[in-house]
N, C-alpha and C positions, 0 to 999 in steps of 0.2 A: 767375616763368616757369620751367617745367620745363626741366631741362638738355637733355633730348632734343629739345625744340622749338627751343632755341637752337642746338644742334648742326646741326639741319636748316636753320636760317636761314643759318648759315655755309656749309653744303654748297651751298645754292642760289646762292651767289656764287662757288663753286669753291674754298672754303677749308675748313679743319678748325678745330675749337675743342676745347680740353681744359682741365680744371681740375686743378691740381697744387699740392701743398703746398710745393714747393721754390722759394724766392725767390732769384733769381740775384744781385741787387745789394742794394737796400735797398727797403723799402716806401715808395712815393711818398707824400709828405706825411704820413708816420707813420700811414697808414691800415691798415697790416698786410697790404696786398695790392698787386699791380701787374698790369698786362696788357702783354704784349709778344709778340714773335715767337720761337717756339721752333723747334727742328729735330730731326728724328729720321730713321730710315732711309727713311721715306715722303716726307720733304721738310719744308717749313716749315708751321707751324700757329700759330694764335692761342692763347696760353697765359694763363690767369688763374692767378696764383700767389699764395699766401698761407698763413699758418698756419691751423690748424684753427679756432681761436676767431674769427679775423677773417672767414674765409669763411662761418662759420655765421651771422654777423649781417648779411650782405649779401643783397640781392635783385637779381636780374638781369632786365632788361627790354629788349626790342627796340623802339626808338622808331620806326625807319624803315629801309627797305631799298630800294636801287636795284639790282635784279638785273643790268640791262644794263650799268651802270657799275661793277659789282662792289664796291659800297660798302654798309655798314650803320652805323647809329648805335646804340650800346649804352649803356644807362643802368645804373649800379651804385649802388644805394641802401644806405647804411649806417644802419640803424635806430638803433643806439646813439649814433653820433656825429651823427645828424641831418644828414647831408650827402648830396649827389647828385653823382656824377661821370659825365661823358659822355665817350665815346670813339668817335672815327671810325675804323672798321676798313675797310680796303679794299686795292685793288691800284693802284699808280701806276707805269705804264710797265713795269718789269721785276720788281718785288718787292712783297710784301705790306708794309703799314705799319699802325701804330696811332698815333693822336694824341689827346691829351687836349684836350677842347674847352671853352673858356671860355663863360660865359653859359648861356642856357636854350634852346639849339637843340632843335627837335623833329624836324627832317628832315635828311637828308643834305645837301641844298642849303644849309640854314641853317647847318649845321656848317661847311661849306666857307667860307661867308662870314664866320663868326665867327673863323675861323683867319687871315683876311686882316688885315694891319696897316691902321690907319685911313688912312694915306697911299695905300694900294692901293685901298681902297674909294672914297676921294674922287676919285682919278684916273679910275677906271672910270665913276664917276657923271658927271664932266665930259665924258668921251668919249662918253657916251650908249650904253654897251654894253648889249646885251640880256642877260637872265639866262643864257641858254645860252652866249653868247660870253664872258661874264664868268667862266665856270667852265672855259674852255679854258686851256691852258698858255701859249698865245702869242696875244696880241691887241693892240689899239692902246694899251692902258693898261700892260701889263706882260708880262714873260716869267717863267715859273716853272720851277724845277728842284727837285723835292722840297719841302723846307720853306723855300726861299729864293725871294724875289721880286726882280725887277730892273725898276725903273721908270725909263724914259728921263727925263733931266733936261729941264726946260722952258726953262731959260736956259743959254746956253753956259757950260761949266765950264772955267775956266783952271787947268791943272794943270802944275806944275813937273815935267818929265820925271825929274829926280833923285829925286823923292819917289814915283815909281810903282814898286810892287812887282811882280815878275814871277813868274808861276806860284805865286801865293800861296794857301795853303789857308785855307778858312773852314769853321767847324764849330760846331754847337750845343754841343758838348762831351759829357760823359758817355759817352765812348767811341764816339761816332758817326763814321761815315766822313766825311772832309773832302771838300769840293768844291774843285776846283783852278781858280783864276781866272787867266787869262793876264795881265791888267793890273788892279792894284788900287791904290786911292788912299784914304788915311784922312786926315781933317781934323777939328780941334776935339776935343771930348770933355773928360773930366776925368782928370787924372793920379791914378792909384791905385798903392799899393804892395802887392805880392802875394808871399806865401810859402806854404809848406805849411800853416802854422798859420792863415793868413788867405787861403784860396784865392779868396774873393770880392772881396778887395782892401780897403784902407783909404785914406781920403783923407789928404792931407798932415797935417792937424791930428790925425786919429786915429793916424796913424803916429807923430807926435811924442809923443803921450801914452803910447803903448806903450813907446817908447824911454826916456822919463823914468821910468816905473814900473819898467822892467827894462832897464838898460843892456846886458845880455847879448843882448837881442833884436836888436841891430845885426848879429849874426852869423847870423841866421836865413835867409840867402840870399834876400834880397828882390829882386824885379824891379819895375821901373817899367813900367806899362802904361796904356793909355787906356781909360776906361770910356765907353760910349755915344758913340763918335766917329761923324762922318758917314763912310759907306763908299760908294765908287763903283767900278764895274767896267766894263771894256770888253774885247772880244775873246772868246775861247772860255771856256766854263765846262764842266768835265768832272767826271764822277762815275761809278763803276762800275755803279750801279743805274739810271742815267738816260742818255738820249740827250744827246750834246753839244749845247749851244746856243751861238750866236754873237751877241754884242752889238756891233752896228756903231757904236754911239755910247756915250758915258758914261751909265751908269744908276746910280741910287741902289740900294743893296743893303739889303734888309729881310728879317728872319726872321719866320716866322709867329707867331701869338699863343698858341701852346701854353703858353708860360711863364706866361700869365695864368690858366690853368685852376687851380681850387682844388687 
């Protein structure tokens, strides 16, 4: 697809699109390119960044566009690596966003569904939501703020008040702005040991093996954390890019499926 045609597609949803050789962080999944939101004197824009060799081997294609919703689905094909990456680009409440989409979505609606966690899709199916209602931010199955979904628990949740965290931040990581939750409760999950050299965490057995191999590793400023705990929220949820939402009951907290994209 010619660049000028793609630029016009972005313009039709009120956005700008640019290709630049400067990568701000790291190429996602070692592809040599990334797409994110850049800023200049004219405001925000969608930026495809990458080195010259990486950008030369990719093809861009517009799969689908919903002008009224200000969303489009972009396909980036890497001929050399034989891979296809899909990105949902659009406007959510106050800001532009881009999300990598798992699976083989061909439309904006399919991309939105692909980004929902299985528990969210199952709940909206049980509630019998129409396709239109299922794509709203507030319905009988869930409330959504950005990449976070809040699903009301179906069975009463007994929570020890001493374990409730107040005004607790939740974040995808990678420098993203945190969402601030008035009341948060975590339960279960797996204990992992985290330090600068092992940011994704080690299980107890992995940690012990590291210490046995290198006793000096004891001094790497380890922290114990919980991996994949059950997370529940109640009360207000605030974020500078989104309207505040209020959860009148305990809701399970789930993040979207962007992490499952290639």
